[in-house]
C-alpha positions as CSV (number, residue, x, y, z in Angstrom):
1,X,-12.8,38.1,-29.2
2,X,-9.6,36.1,-28.5
3,X,-7.6,39.3,-27.9
4,X,-10.1,40.3,-25.2
5,X,-10.0,37.0,-23.4
6,X,-6.2,36.9,-23.6
7,X,-6.0,40.4,-22.3
8,X,-8.1,39.6,-19.3
9,X,-5.9,36.6,-18.5
10,X,-2.7,38.6,-18.9
11,X,-4.2,41.4,-16.7
12,X,-5.0,38.9,-13.9
13,X,-1.5,37.4,-14.1
14,X,0.1,40.8,-13.9
15,X,-2.2,41.7,-11.1
16,X,-1.0,38.7,-9.1
17,X,2.7,38.7,-10.1
18,X,3.2,42.4,-9.3
19,X,0.9,42.4,-6.3
20,X,-1.2,45.2,-7.7
21,X,-3.7,44.8,-4.8
22,X,-2.0,47.8,-3.2
23,X,-3.1,49.8,-6.3
24,X,-6.6,48.6,-5.7
25,X,-6.4,49.8,-2.1
26,X,-5.1,53.2,-3.5
27,X,-8.2,53.3,-5.8
28,X,-10.5,52.7,-2.8
29,X,-8.7,55.5,-0.9
30,X,-9.1,57.8,-3.9
31,X,-12.9,57.1,-4.0
32,X,-13.2,57.8,-0.3
33,X,-11.3,61.1,-0.6
34,X,-13.4,62.1,-3.6
35,X,-16.5,61.6,-1.5
36,X,-14.8,63.4,1.3
37,X,-17.6,65.4,2.9
38,X,-19.4,64.0,5.9
39,X,-22.7,62.5,4.6
40,X,-24.2,62.3,8.1
41,X,-26.7,64.8,9.3
42,X,-26.7,65.6,13.0
43,X,-29.9,63.7,13.5
44,X,-28.3,60.6,12.0
45,X,-25.3,60.6,14.3
46,X,-25.6,57.9,16.9
47,X,-22.0,57.6,17.9
48,X,-19.5,60.1,19.3
49,X,-16.0,60.0,20.7
50,X,-14.9,61.6,24.0
51,X,-11.4,62.5,23.2
52,X,-8.5,62.5,25.6
53,X,-6.8,65.2,23.7
54,X,-4.0,67.7,24.2
55,X,-6.5,70.2,25.7
56,X,-7.5,67.6,28.3
57,X,-3.9,66.7,29.1
58,X,-3.0,70.4,29.5
59,X,-5.8,71.0,32.0
60,X,-5.4,67.9,34.2
61,X,-3.9,68.7,37.6
62,X,-0.7,66.7,37.2
63,X,-0.7,66.6,33.4
64,X,0.2,62.9,33.6
65,X,-0.7,60.1,31.1
66,X,-2.2,57.6,31.7
67,X,-4.8,59.1,34.0
68,X,-5.6,57.5,37.4
69,X,-8.5,55.0,36.9
70,X,-10.5,56.9,39.5
71,X,-10.5,59.8,37.1
72,X,-12.5,57.8,34.5
73,X,-15.2,57.1,37.2
74,X,-16.2,60.8,36.9
75,X,-16.8,60.4,33.2
76,X,-18.9,57.2,33.7
77,X,-21.1,59.0,36.2
78,X,-21.5,62.1,34.0
79,X,-22.5,60.1,30.9
80,X,-24.8,57.9,32.9
81,X,-26.6,60.9,34.3
82,X,-26.8,62.4,30.8
83,X,-28.6,59.4,29.5
84,X,-26.0,57.9,27.1
85,X,-27.1,54.5,25.8
86,X,-23.7,52.9,26.5
87,X,-20.1,53.8,27.0
88,X,-17.1,52.0,25.6
89,X,-13.4,52.2,26.7
90,X,-10.9,52.0,23.9
91,X,-8.2,52.0,26.5
92,X,-5.9,49.3,28.0
93,X,-6.2,48.3,31.7
94,X,-3.9,45.3,31.8
95,X,-1.9,46.4,34.8
96,X,-3.5,46.0,38.1
97,X,-3.9,49.0,40.6
98,X,-6.3,47.7,43.3
99,X,-7.3,51.0,44.9
100,X,-7.9,52.7,41.6
101,X,-9.5,49.6,40.1
102,X,-12.0,49.5,43.0
103,X,-13.1,53.1,42.4
104,X,-13.6,52.5,38.6
105,X,-15.3,49.2,39.2
106,X,-17.8,50.8,41.5
107,X,-18.7,53.4,38.9
108,X,-19.0,50.6,36.2
109,X,-21.4,48.6,38.4
110,X,-23.4,51.7,39.2
111,X,-23.7,52.7,35.5
112,X,-24.4,49.1,34.2
113,X,-23.8,50.2,30.5
114,X,-20.0,50.3,30.2
115,X,-18.0,48.0,27.9
116,X,-14.3,47.6,28.2
117,X,-11.8,46.7,25.4
118,X,-9.5,43.7,25.2
119,X,-6.5,43.6,22.9
120,X,-5.8,40.4,21.0
121,X,-2.6,39.6,19.2
122,X,-2.0,37.3,16.2
123,X,1.3,36.1,17.8
124,X,1.6,33.9,20.9
125,X,2.8,35.7,24.0
126,X,2.2,35.6,27.8
127,X,0.2,38.4,29.2
128,X,-0.1,38.8,32.9
129,X,-3.7,38.2,33.9
130,X,-5.6,36.8,36.9
131,X,-7.9,34.4,34.9
132,X,-8.3,32.3,31.8
133,X,-9.6,34.1,28.7
134,X,-12.6,31.8,28.4
135,X,-13.8,32.9,31.9
136,X,-13.4,36.6,31.1
137,X,-14.9,36.7,27.6
138,X,-17.6,34.0,27.8
139,X,-20.2,36.8,27.5
140,X,-18.6,37.9,24.2
141,X,-18.3,34.5,22.6
142,X,-20.4,34.2,19.5
143,X,-19.5,30.8,18.1
144,X,-17.0,28.0,18.3
145,X,-15.7,26.4,15.1
146,X,-18.1,28.2,12.9
147,X,-18.7,27.2,9.3
148,X,-15.8,28.4,7.1
149,X,-13.4,28.7,10.0
150,X,-10.8,26.8,8.0
151,X,-10.6,29.7,5.6
152,X,-9.9,32.3,8.3
153,X,-6.6,34.0,7.5
154,X,-6.5,36.3,10.6
155,X,-6.3,34.2,13.8
156,X,-5.4,35.5,17.2
157,X,-3.2,33.4,19.5
158,X,-3.0,35.6,22.6
159,X,-4.9,38.3,24.5
160,X,-4.1,40.9,27.1
161,X,-6.8,40.6,29.9
162,X,-8.1,43.1,32.4
163,X,-7.9,43.0,36.2
164,X,-10.7,40.7,37.4
165,X,-12.5,43.4,39.3
166,X,-12.9,45.5,36.2
167,X,-13.9,42.6,34.0
168,X,-16.6,41.5,36.4
169,X,-17.9,45.0,36.8
170,X,-18.3,45.9,33.0
171,X,-21.4,45.1,31.0
172,X,-19.2,43.3,28.5
173,X,-15.7,42.9,27.1
174,X,-15.0,43.4,23.4
175,X,-12.0,43.3,21.1
176,X,-10.4,46.6,20.3
177,X,-7.8,44.9,18.1
178,X,-7.0,46.7,14.8
179,X,-4.9,45.1,12.0
180,X,-3.6,47.4,9.3
181,X,-3.1,46.1,5.7
182,X,0.2,44.2,5.3
183,X,0.7,45.8,1.8
184,X,0.9,49.4,3.0
185,X,0.1,49.6,6.7
186,X,-3.2,51.4,6.1
187,X,-6.2,50.7,8.3
188,X,-9.1,49.9,5.9
189,X,-10.6,46.8,7.5
190,X,-11.7,46.2,11.1
191,X,-12.3,42.7,12.6
192,X,-15.9,42.9,13.7
193,X,-15.5,39.4,15.2
194,X,-12.1,38.0,16.3
195,X,-11.0,34.5,15.7
196,X,-9.1,33.2,18.7
197,X,-7.3,29.8,19.0
198,X,-6.5,29.1,22.7
199,X,-3.0,27.7,23.4
200,X,-2.9,23.9,23.1
201,X,-6.3,23.9,21.4
202,X,-7.3,23.7,17.7
203,X,-10.8,25.0,18.0
204,X,-11.6,28.4,16.7
205,X,-13.6,30.7,18.9
206,X,-15.3,33.9,17.6
207,X,-15.5,36.8,20.0
208,X,-17.4,40.1,19.4
209,X,-15.5,43.3,19.0
210,X,-16.2,46.4,21.1
211,X,-18.1,48.1,18.3
212,X,-20.2,45.1,17.6
213,X,-21.2,44.8,21.3
214,X,-22.1,48.4,21.5
215,X,-24.1,48.4,18.3
216,X,-26.0,45.3,19.4
217,X,-26.8,47.0,22.7
218,X,-28.1,50.1,20.9
219,X,-30.3,48.0,18.6
220,X,-31.5,45.9,21.5
221,X,-30.3,42.6,19.9
222,X,-28.9,40.0,22.3
223,X,-25.5,38.5,21.4
224,X,-27.1,35.1,21.1
225,X,-29.2,36.3,18.2
226,X,-26.4,37.6,16.1
227,X,-25.7,35.4,13.1
228,X,-22.2,35.2,11.7
229,X,-21.5,33.8,8.2
230,X,-17.8,34.1,7.5
231,X,-17.1,35.4,4.0
232,X,-20.6,36.8,3.8
233,X,-22.1,38.9,6.5
234,X,-23.0,39.4,10.2
235,X,-26.8,39.9,10.8
236,X,-27.9,42.0,13.8
237,X,-31.6,42.2,13.6
238,X,-32.4,43.9,10.3
239,X,-28.8,45.1,10.0
240,X,-26.4,43.3,7.7
241,X,-22.7,43.9,8.0
242,X,-20.6,42.5,5.0
243,X,-17.5,40.7,6.2
244,X,-14.7,38.7,4.6
245,X,-13.7,35.1,5.6
246,X,-11.7,36.5,8.5
247,X,-14.6,38.5,10.0
248,X,-13.3,41.9,8.8
249,X,-15.5,44.7,7.5
250,X,-14.3,47.5,5.2
251,X,-14.5,50.8,7.1
252,X,-16.5,53.5,5.4
253,X,-14.8,56.6,6.7
254,X,-17.0,59.7,6.9
255,X,-14.1,62.1,6.5
256,X,-10.9,63.3,7.9
257,X,-10.0,63.3,11.6
258,X,-11.7,66.6,12.4
259,X,-14.5,66.3,9.9
260,X,-16.4,63.1,10.6
261,X,-17.9,62.2,14.0
262,X,-18.2,64.6,17.0
263,X,-15.1,64.7,19.2
264,X,-16.0,66.5,22.5
265,X,-12.9,66.9,24.7
266,X,-12.8,64.7,27.8
267,X,-12.2,67.7,30.1
268,X,-15.2,69.6,28.7
269,X,-17.4,66.5,29.3
270,X,-16.4,65.9,32.9
271,X,-16.8,69.6,33.7
272,X,-20.4,69.4,32.3
273,X,-19.8,71.9,29.5
274,X,-22.2,69.9,27.3
275,X,-25.9,69.7,27.9
276,X,-27.1,66.2,28.8
277,X,-29.2,65.9,25.6
278,X,-26.0,65.9,23.6
279,X,-25.3,62.4,24.9
280,X,-28.8,61.1,25.4
281,X,-29.3,57.7,23.7
282,X,-25.9,58.0,22.1
283,X,-23.1,55.5,21.9
284,X,-20.0,57.1,23.4
285,X,-16.5,55.7,23.1
286,X,-13.6,57.1,25.2
287,X,-10.2,57.0,23.6
288,X,-6.8,58.6,23.2
289,X,-6.5,61.3,20.4
290,X,-3.3,62.8,21.7
291,X,-0.8,64.1,19.1
292,X,1.8,61.4,18.7
293,X,-0.2,58.9,20.8
294,X,0.3,55.2,20.6
295,X,-3.1,54.6,19.0
296,X,-2.6,56.6,15.8
297,X,-3.4,54.9,12.6
298,X,-2.7,55.5,8.9
299,X,-5.9,55.8,7.0
300,X,-7.0,57.1,3.6
301,X,-7.4,60.5,5.3
302,X,-3.9,60.7,6.6
303,X,-1.5,59.3,9.1
304,X,-2.7,61.0,12.2
305,X,-6.1,59.3,12.6
306,X,-7.0,58.1,16.1
307,X,-7.8,54.4,16.4
308,X,-10.8,55.3,18.7
309,X,-12.3,57.3,15.9
310,X,-11.9,54.3,13.6
311,X,-13.8,52.2,16.2
312,X,-16.6,54.8,16.5
313,X,-16.8,54.9,12.6
314,X,-17.3,51.1,12.6
315,X,-20.2,51.5,15.2
316,X,-21.8,54.2,13.1
317,X,-21.4,52.1,9.9
318,X,-23.2,49.2,11.6
319,X,-26.1,51.4,12.8
320,X,-26.7,53.3,9.5
321,X,-26.0,50.3,7.3
322,X,-23.1,52.1,5.4
323,X,-20.4,49.4,5.9
324,X,-18.7,48.9,2.6
325,X,-19.5,45.8,0.7
326,X,-16.6,44.3,-1.1
327,X,-17.5,42.7,-4.4
328,X,-16.3,39.2,-4.8
329,X,-13.1,38.7,-6.9
330,X,-15.0,36.9,-9.6
331,X,-16.9,40.2,-10.2
332,X,-13.7,42.0,-10.8
333,X,-12.5,39.3,-13.2
334,X,-15.8,39.4,-15.1
335,X,-15.6,43.2,-15.3
336,X,-12.0,42.9,-16.6
337,X,-13.2,40.4,-19.2
338,X,-16.1,42.5,-20.3
339,X,-13.9,45.6,-20.7
340,X,-11.2,43.6,-22.6
341,X,-13.9,42.0,-24.8
342,X,-15.4,45.5,-25.6
343,X,-11.9,46.7,-26.4
344,X,-11.3,43.7,-28.6
345,X,-14.3,44.6,-30.7
346,X,-12.5,47.7,-32.0
347,X,-10.0,45.8,-34.1
348,X,-11.7,47.0,-37.3
349,X,-11.7,50.6,-36.2
350,X,-8.9,53.2,-36.6
351,X,-6.3,53.8,-34.0
352,X,-7.9,57.1,-33.0
353,X,-11.2,55.3,-32.4
354,X,-9.4,52.6,-30.5
355,X,-7.8,54.9,-28.0
356,X,-11.0,56.9,-27.6
357,X,-12.8,53.7,-26.8
358,X,-10.1,52.7,-24.3
359,X,-10.4,56.1,-22.7
360,X,-14.2,55.9,-22.5
361,X,-14.1,52.4,-21.1
362,X,-11.6,53.4,-18.5
363,X,-13.7,56.5,-17.6
364,X,-16.8,54.3,-17.3
365,X,-15.0,51.9,-15.0
366,X,-13.7,54.8,-12.8
367,X,-17.0,56.7,-12.7
368,X,-19.1,53.5,-12.0
369,X,-16.6,52.5,-9.3
370,X,-16.9,55.9,-7.6
371,X,-20.7,56.1,-7.9
372,X,-21.3,52.6,-6.6
373,X,-19.2,53.3,-3.6
374,X,-20.9,56.7,-3.0
375,X,-24.5,55.5,-3.3
376,X,-24.4,51.8,-2.8
377,X,-21.4,51.4,-0.5
378,X,-20.1,48.8,-3.0
379,X,-16.4,48.4,-3.6
380,X,-15.7,47.0,-7.0
381,X,-12.3,46.3,-8.4
382,X,-11.0,49.0,-10.8
383,X,-7.3,48.2,-11.2
384,X,-7.8,44.8,-12.8
385,X,-10.5,46.0,-15.3
386,X,-8.4,49.1,-16.1
387,X,-5.3,46.9,-16.6
388,X,-7.3,44.5,-18.8
389,X,-8.6,47.4,-21.0
390,X,-5.1,48.8,-21.3
391,X,-3.6,45.4,-22.2
392,X,-6.5,44.8,-24.7
393,X,-5.9,48.3,-26.2
394,X,-2.2,47.5,-26.6
395,X,-3.0,44.1,-28.1
396,X,-5.7,45.5,-30.5
397,X,-3.5,48.4,-31.5
398,X,-0.5,46.1,-32.2
399,X,-2.7,43.6,-34.0
400,X,-4.3,46.3,-36.0
401,X,-1.0,47.9,-36.9
402,X,0.4,44.6,-37.9
403,X,-2.6,43.7,-40.0
404,X,-2.5,47.2,-41.6
405,X,1.2,46.8,-42.3
406,X,0.6,43.4,-43.9
407,X,-2.3,44.8,-45.8
408,X,-0.2,47.8,-47.0
409,X,2.6,45.4,-48.0
410,X,0.0,43.2,-49.9
411,X,-1.5,46.2,-51.5
412,X,1.9,47.6,-52.4
413,X,3.0,44.3,-53.8
414,X,-0.2,44.1,-55.8
415,X,0.3,47.7,-57.0
416,X,3.9,46.9,-58.0
417,X,2.7,43.8,-59.8
418,X,0.0,45.7,-61.5
419,X,2.5,48.4,-62.5
420,X,4.7,45.6,-64.0
421,X,1.6,44.2,-65.8
422,X,0.8,47.6,-67.1
423,X,4.3,48.0,-68.4
424,X,4.2,44.5,-70.0
425,X,0.9,45.4,-71.6
426,X,2.4,48.6,-73.0
427,X,5.3,46.7,-74.5
428,X,3.1,43.9,-75.9
429,X,3.6,43.7,-79.6
430,X,0.6,41.6,-80.4
431,X,-2.6,40.2,-78.7
432,X,-0.8,37.0,-77.7
433,X,1.8,39.0,-75.7
434,X,-1.0,41.1,-74.2
435,X,-2.9,38.0,-73.0
436,X,0.3,36.4,-71.7
437,X,1.2,39.5,-69.7
438,X,-2.3,39.6,-68.2
439,X,-2.2,35.9,-67.2
440,X,1.2,36.3,-65.6
441,X,0.2,39.4,-63.8
442,X,-3.0,37.9,-62.5
443,X,-1.1,35.0,-60.9
444,X,1.4,37.4,-59.3
445,X,-1.2,39.9,-58.0
446,X,-3.6,37.3,-56.6
447,X,-1.1,34.7,-55.6
448,X,-2.7,32.1,-57.8
449,X,-0.7,29.2,-59.0
450,X,-2.0,29.6,-62.5
451,X,-4.3,31.9,-64.5
452,X,-5.7,31.4,-68.0
453,X,-7.9,33.8,-70.0
454,X,-11.1,32.4,-71.5
455,X,-13.0,34.9,-73.7
456,X,-16.4,34.0,-75.2
457,X,-17.3,37.5,-76.5
458,X,-17.2,37.2,-80.3
459,X,-16.0,40.8,-81.0
460,X,-13.2,40.8,-78.5
461,X,-12.2,37.3,-79.5
462,X,-11.9,38.3,-83.2
463,X,-9.9,41.5,-82.5
464,X,-7.5,39.7,-80.2
465,X,-7.3,36.5,-82.3
466,X,-8.3,34.3,-79.5
467,X,-9.7,30.7,-79.7
468,X,-13.3,30.2,-78.8
469,X,-14.0,29.5,-75.1
470,X,-17.5,28.6,-73.9
471,X,-18.7,29.8,-70.5
472,X,-17.7,27.5,-67.6
473,X,-20.2,25.0,-66.3
474,X,-22.2,26.2,-63.3
475,X,-20.7,23.5,-61.0
476,X,-17.2,24.8,-61.8
477,X,-17.7,28.6,-61.5
478,X,-16.1,28.7,-58.0
479,X,-12.6,28.4,-59.6
480,X,-13.3,31.1,-62.2
481,X,-13.0,34.9,-62.0
482,X,-15.7,36.4,-64.2
483,X,-14.9,39.4,-66.4
484,X,-17.6,41.9,-66.9
485,X,-17.9,45.0,-69.2
486,X,-20.9,47.3,-68.8
487,X,-22.9,44.6,-67.0
488,X,-22.1,41.9,-69.5
489,X,-19.9,38.9,-68.9
490,X,-17.3,38.7,-71.7
491,X,-15.2,35.9,-70.4
492,X,-13.5,34.6,-67.3
493,X,-10.1,33.8,-65.8
494,X,-9.5,30.1,-64.9
495,X,-7.6,30.3,-61.6
496,X,-5.5,27.8,-59.8
497,X,-5.6,27.7,-56.0
498,X,-5.7,31.3,-54.6
499,X,-3.6,32.5,-51.7
500,X,-5.4,32.2,-48.3
501,X,-5.1,36.0,-47.7
502,X,-6.4,37.1,-51.1
503,X,-8.5,40.2,-50.5
504,X,-12.0,40.0,-52.2
505,X,-11.8,43.7,-53.0
506,X,-8.4,43.1,-54.7
507,X,-9.8,40.2,-56.7
508,X,-12.6,42.3,-57.9
509,X,-10.3,45.2,-58.8
510,X,-8.0,42.8,-60.8
511,X,-11.1,41.4,-62.7
512,X,-12.1,45.0,-63.7
513,X,-8.5,45.8,-64.6
514,X,-8.2,42.7,-66.8
515,X,-11.6,43.3,-68.5
516,X,-10.7,46.9,-69.3
517,X,-7.2,45.9,-70.5
518,X,-8.7,43.4,-72.9
519,X,-11.3,45.8,-74.1
520,X,-8.6,48.5,-74.7
521,X,-6.4,45.9,-76.4
522,X,-9.3,45.0,-78.7
523,X,-10.1,48.6,-79.5
524,X,-6.5,49.3,-80.1
525,X,-6.1,46.3,-82.5
526,X,-9.3,47.5,-84.3
527,X,-8.1,51.1,-84.5
528,X,-4.6,49.9,-85.5
529,X,-6.0,47.8,-88.3
530,X,-8.1,50.8,-89.5
531,X,-5.1,53.1,-89.2
532,X,-2.8,50.7,-90.9
533,X,-5.3,50.3,-93.7
534,X,-5.6,54.1,-94.1
535,X,-1.8,54.4,-94.1
536,X,-1.4,51.7,-96.7
537,X,-3.9,53.6,-98.8
538,X,-1.9,56.8,-98.3
539,X,1.3,55.0,-99.2
540,X,-0.3,53.8,-102.5
541,X,-1.3,57.4,-103.2
542,X,2.3,58.5,-102.5
543,X,3.7,55.9,-104.9
544,X,1.2,56.8,-107.6
545,X,3.2,60.0,-108.1
546,X,6.3,58.0,-109.2
547,X,6.0,55.1,-111.7
548,X,9.3,53.7,-110.5
549,X,8.5,53.4,-106.8
550,X,5.5,51.1,-106.8
551,X,5.7,48.9,-103.7
552,X,8.7,50.9,-102.4
553,X,7.0,51.9,-99.0
554,X,5.9,48.4,-98.3
555,X,9.4,47.0,-98.9
556,X,11.1,49.7,-96.8
557,X,8.6,48.8,-94.0
558,X,9.7,45.1,-94.3
559,X,13.4,46.0,-94.2
560,X,13.0,48.5,-91.4
561,X,10.9,46.1,-89.2
562,X,13.6,43.4,-89.6
563,X,16.4,45.8,-88.6
564,X,14.3,47.2,-85.6
565,X,13.6,43.7,-84.3
566,X,17.3,42.8,-84.3
567,X,18.1,46.0,-82.5
568,X,15.6,45.2,-79.8
569,X,13.1,48.0,-80.4
570,X,9.9,47.9,-78.2
571,X,6.5,47.2,-79.7
572,X,5.6,50.9,-79.8
573,X,8.9,51.8,-81.4
574,X,8.4,49.1,-84.0
575,X,4.9,50.3,-84.7
576,X,6.2,53.9,-85.2
577,X,9.0,52.6,-87.4
578,X,6.5,50.8,-89.7
579,X,4.3,53.8,-90.0
580,X,7.4,55.9,-90.7
581,X,8.4,53.5,-93.4
582,X,5.0,53.7,-95.1
583,X,4.9,57.5,-94.9
584,X,8.5,58.4,-95.3
585,X,8.0,59.9,-98.8
586,X,4.6,61.6,-98.0
587,X,6.3,65.0,-98.6
588,X,6.7,64.1,-102.3
589,X,2.9,64.4,-102.8
590,X,3.3,68.1,-103.1
591,X,6.2,67.9,-105.6
592,X,5.8,68.1,-109.4
593,X,5.4,64.7,-111.0
594,X,7.7,65.6,-114.0
595,X,10.5,66.3,-111.6
596,X,10.0,63.0,-109.8
597,X,9.8,61.0,-113.0
598,X,12.5,62.9,-115.0
599,X,14.7,60.2,-116.7
600,X,17.9,62.2,-116.7
601,X,19.9,64.0,-114.1
602,X,18.2,66.7,-112.0
603,X,19.3,70.3,-112.1
604,X,20.5,72.0,-108.9
605,X,17.1,73.7,-108.6
606,X,15.2,70.4,-109.1
607,X,17.5,68.7,-106.6
608,X,16.8,71.3,-104.0
609,X,13.1,70.9,-104.6
610,X,13.3,67.2,-104.2
611,X,15.3,67.5,-101.0
612,X,12.5,69.4,-99.4
613,X,10.3,66.4,-99.1
614,X,11.5,65.1,-95.7
615,X,10.8,68.4,-94.0
616,X,7.5,68.8,-95.8
617,X,6.5,65.3,-94.7
618,X,7.6,66.0,-91.1
619,X,5.6,69.2,-90.9
620,X,2.5,67.6,-92.4
621,X,2.6,64.6,-90.1
622,X,3.1,66.7,-86.9
623,X,-0.4,68.0,-87.3
624,X,-1.6,64.5,-86.1
625,X,-0.9,63.9,-82.3
626,X,-0.6,60.2,-82.9
627,X,2.0,60.7,-85.5
628,X,4.3,63.0,-83.6
629,X,7.0,60.3,-83.2
630,X,6.6,59.1,-86.8
631,X,7.1,62.7,-88.1
632,X,10.6,62.8,-86.6
633,X,11.5,59.6,-88.4
634,X,10.1,60.8,-91.7
635,X,12.0,64.1,-91.3
636,X,15.4,62.4,-90.7
637,X,15.4,59.5,-93.1
638,X,17.8,61.3,-95.4
639,X,20.3,62.4,-92.7
640,X,23.7,60.7,-92.7
641,X,25.8,59.3,-89.8
642,X,28.7,61.7,-90.7
643,X,26.4,64.8,-90.8
644,X,26.5,65.3,-94.6
645,X,22.8,64.5,-95.0
646,X,19.7,66.7,-95.4
647,X,17.6,68.6,-94.5
648,X,19.2,69.6,-91.2
649,X,22.6,68.0,-91.4
650,X,22.3,66.0,-88.2
651,X,25.0,63.5,-87.3
652,X,25.4,60.3,-85.2
653,X,23.1,60.0,-82.2
654,X,21.5,63.3,-83.0
655,X,19.5,61.3,-85.6
656,X,16.7,59.2,-84.1
657,X,17.4,55.5,-84.3
658,X,14.3,55.0,-86.4
659,X,15.5,57.7,-88.8
660,X,18.9,55.9,-89.2
661,X,17.1,52.6,-89.8
662,X,14.8,54.1,-92.5
663,X,17.9,55.7,-94.1
664,X,19.5,52.3,-94.6
665,X,16.2,50.5,-95.7
666,X,15.3,53.3,-98.1
667,X,18.7,53.3,-99.8
668,X,18.8,49.5,-100.0
669,X,15.4,49.5,-101.8
670,X,16.5,52.4,-104.1
671,X,19.7,50.5,-105.0
672,X,17.9,47.2,-105.7
673,X,15.1,48.6,-107.9
674,X,15.1,50.4,-111.3
675,X,15.0,54.2,-111.2
676,X,14.6,56.7,-114.1
677,X,18.2,57.6,-114.0
678,X,19.7,54.0,-113.7
679,X,19.2,50.3,-113.6
680,X,19.0,48.3,-110.3
681,X,22.2,47.1,-108.7
682,X,22.9,43.5,-108.1
683,X,22.6,42.0,-104.6
684,X,26.4,42.0,-104.1
685,X,26.8,45.5,-105.5
686,X,24.1,46.8,-103.1
687,X,25.6,44.9,-100.2
688,X,29.0,46.3,-100.9
689,X,27.5,49.8,-101.0
690,X,26.1,49.3,-97.5
691,X,29.4,48.0,-96.2
692,X,31.3,51.0,-97.7
693,X,28.8,53.4,-96.2
694,X,29.2,51.9,-92.6
695,X,30.3,54.7,-90.3
696,X,30.0,57.4,-92.9
697,X,26.5,57.4,-94.5
698,X,25.0,54.8,-92.2
699,X,25.0,53.9,-88.5
700,X,27.4,51.0,-88.0
701,X,24.9,49.1,-85.7
702,X,22.1,49.5,-88.2
703,X,24.4,48.2,-91.0
704,X,25.4,45.2,-88.9
705,X,21.8,44.3,-88.1
706,X,20.8,44.8,-91.8
707,X,23.6,42.6,-93.1
708,X,22.6,39.9,-90.6
709,X,19.1,40.0,-91.9
710,X,20.3,40.0,-95.5
711,X,22.5,37.0,-94.8
712,X,19.4,35.1,-93.6
713,X,17.0,36.1,-96.3
714,X,18.8,37.3,-99.5
715,X,17.5,34.4,-101.5
716,X,14.0,35.7,-101.0
717,X,14.9,39.3,-101.8
718,X,13.9,40.8,-105.2
719,X,16.5,40.2,-107.8
720,X,18.3,43.2,-109.3
721,X,17.0,44.1,-112.7
722,X,19.3,44.3,-115.7
């Protein structure tokens, strides 16, 4: 919503700052050109132009312009005899020529239906004239100081008057002043009434234009009955002419120069080449259409448009009610706001949907603007609404992109945090570390200041060794994240204040992740307990083959675990090491008991048989996928650091670290316990053996870690026997 309002404001500011009204004029021109064909049927045409054109000039006896005024007397008589309703002169007669003036004045008096044009000027100047303007134009005066005159922008300060004899002989005098747009010099508006301020006076007088006088004559409406409301309309009988505050109407051109109203040539008219019915009851305006003439205007239909044709178009607009109504600026502002607000509603959509919406809104504005002008003669703003839609589109797109970028960053951060949590879970050595990793991860992913797991499911609590936690009170559930498994709540996370931008979907996903992680952890602890129990049972079976090795596997596991912890093994590596320690002699289960329990030295054949047990154990354990890593430790626990071990003669780093640890732990336990072939060594003797084997039989790092452990715990170790 706020993006739409802001876009409308920005569009209006840009419209004013960059003077984009010329673009609006261009959009009006485009609409008129789109509707280019003449909409008038012959029966609808009430106005025509007698054109003083190149043909006329070429056929005149002296081919001189301007023509003698007596020449126009012929035209007045012809049109009077033909039954024309009235005749208007869009020509200037400021200079006096008494003989010629008398002949034309006589024709004007005889006809009684001729109007002459007067040119006003917005700048003060002195025109030669025999009388005051008030005396000459009193018959055309519509109002003095009308309501709204203070808002008039276009005021005339001077006028070029006609010789008195002509002014007295005409039926009326009307303004033929045209004022092109200042922005681009195009003639789009015509002052139907002219505001004139006499020199030395402050009163505003409104005078009728020539088209207005002739249209009122045709409609039979006296000038005194014409109502003028500046900024609204002029009412002539049942006709309503929309005007602005300066009395101008927007001209609704019917087409290009040669494609709008009829343009019979002056020479053809005076030589009676047209039947009288062609002019009967018509309004006829005489004017100059010569190529390069002084009265050529720039219009939407080109730059060679005769001013007289524009005046005739104004008359026809008044008669057929087709004058263009200009929508008030507030309408354009509201349309801009509506378009921008509609665009603002697309914030939740994709970029593709946004630009399609912007395109459709722009198309709707353009099409509605064209159709309203075509059918209703209504000119609505298009540039400001289109600009508002564009600005809103940019704003929505940028906002959406920014939010998407932030969301992606948040999601990526959450994914990275979850990946770290998953890694921490994988390396957790016990349920306490699992829960700690989850609590830390929840805080990072959700941006919570604190997170604490509370589990009230008995099975899960038992497997994970967690303290009992009752469900939270109903009044406090808002600060808790419930954990559900298969529709049952198993616990909750007590959360500190959450980040303001925490995504509900992310919160839900984290809750599911934590619940599944806890369940997997509980299952893993349960299966590990079962597996460890099974392995211990198997270790007992292994040791039952040898009366001297009772408890050997458990002690090797203890030593190996201590060494592995000091060397920084992961939880998984330590777990594999413990299983390897318990199962390292599993290969002996297939060997003969007499050989294993023989009190004396073994023969070479018996020794070779005994040395098979690491490889036999490795092959046997490889059958179980979960024991793949353990099998490698079992198969290498009799290898030596210097490569002199068995069964494969591996050396140094070729031997897995777990295998090197088991080698040291196994030898230590063998040295410190009684065997069939010897008595146990003392602690110091066994320790010296380890030190002497450092770098040859044993990995130096393993020996150093083992010696550190022994230094801490040798008082608790089993005493050597004998």
